[in-house]
N, C-alpha and C positions, 0 to 999 in steps of 0.2 A: 367133658362134663355136660350133663343134661339136666335142665330144671324145667319142670312143669309148674307154672304159676297160675294161681287163681286169685282174682280180686275178690275179697270176702267182706261181708259185714261183720262176721265173727267166725272164729275157728278155735278148735281145741284138740288136744291129744290126751287120751286116757290110757293108762296101763293098769290092768286089774281093777278097773272101776275108779281109779284115782287120777285126777287131772294133773298132768305134769307140765303142760304148756297151754297157754290160752291167750288169745288176742281179741281185740275188737276189730274195727275197720283196718284193713291193710291187705297183706298178701300172704297166702298159704303157698309155701314152696315145697315141692317134692323134689328132692335133690339126689341125683345119681352121679357117682364118681366112676369114671372109666379107667381101666388099666392104662397107664401112661400119662394120666392127667398130672399137671404140674401147678405150681403157684401162679404161673401166668394164666392158666385156664381159669383158676379161681378168681383172679383179679378181673379178667375180662368179663366173666359172668356177673360178678358183684357190681362192676361199673355199669354194665348194661341194665341190670335190674334196678339199681338205684336211680337211674336216669330215665327209664321208660315212662313216657307220658301217657298213662292209662287211667288216671284219676280225673274226674270232671272238675272244670273250673266253674266260676259263677254263671257262665253262659251255657253250661251243660255240655261243653266240648271236652274231650279227653286231652287236656293240655297240661296236667300236673303230674309230677312224679310222686313216688311214695315218700320221698324226702319232703317235697313241697306240701303234700297232703298231711304230713306228720303222722303217717300211718305206721302200724306195727307189722312185724314179720313173724310168722310161725314157720320154722324150717324143720322139715321132716326128712330124714335119710331114707332113701328108697332105691336099693340096688336093683329092684325089678325093672327099673326104667331101661336097663340094658339087657333085658330079656329078649332072646331071639326065638320067635315062635314060627319061623319060616319052614322048618322041617319037623315032621313028626307031630306028636301031641304033647310033648313035654318041652317047655321052653328051656333053652340053654342060657346060662348066665355067665358064660366064659369071658365076655367083654367087661363085666363089672369088676372093679378093683377089689382085691381081697380085703377083708375087714381091717387087718393090721395096717394097710396102706390107706384105705378109704376113711377110716374114722378120724385120724389126725387131719387129713385134708378137709373133711367136713367141718371140723372144729375151726380150722383156719378160715374157711369160707365164711362161717358165721361171724368170726371176728372182723373180717373185711367188711361185712355188712354193718356191723356195729360202728366201724370207723366212719361211716357216713352219718352217724348220729341216730341210726335206727334202733328202736327197741326190738330185740330179737329174742323170741322164745323158741324152744326146741322140744322135740321128742327125745327119746333115748335111743341112741344108736344100737341097732341090732335087736331091739325089743319088739315084741308083738304088740302093736299099737292100734288103738281105735281112734281114727281121725274123723271129726265131725266138722262141718262147715256150712255156712249159709253164703252161697254165691252172691256176688254183687254184679249185676249186669245180665247175664254172666259174662265175665271176661276171663278167658283161659288162653294162655300162650305157652309155647315151648321155646326155651332159650338154650342154645348150645354154645360151648366155647368155640372160638373160630378155628381151632386146630382139629376139630372133629366133625 
């Protein structure tokens, strides 16, 4: 599992001009599920994301987690995170899990985040989405499950 996270002041997802997910301060997550990912991978990444100290404390240091900061999460499925552009001009997406496998895992992942008390908004799996955000920092990290 691979997640690109961005600390944001606000973010939203629109489909056909209609907002389907929107948050204020928190994290925008671009979520890729790889063939072979299991619930253990989902739990590892959810644990990591919920505990990452990337929000500022009163002294301006990054000492607070998303849970501590009471921030929200906008989770957007993104199979292209497993695109391989090393050969030729067209990326290969063979490592990305097939939709019938990835979608239920993506939903379970979001539930794992909610179990930490986080407010989680989402896009629509497999839809053509327009994602907008205002970076905070900017702070951008890549988190991968320990098995990959």
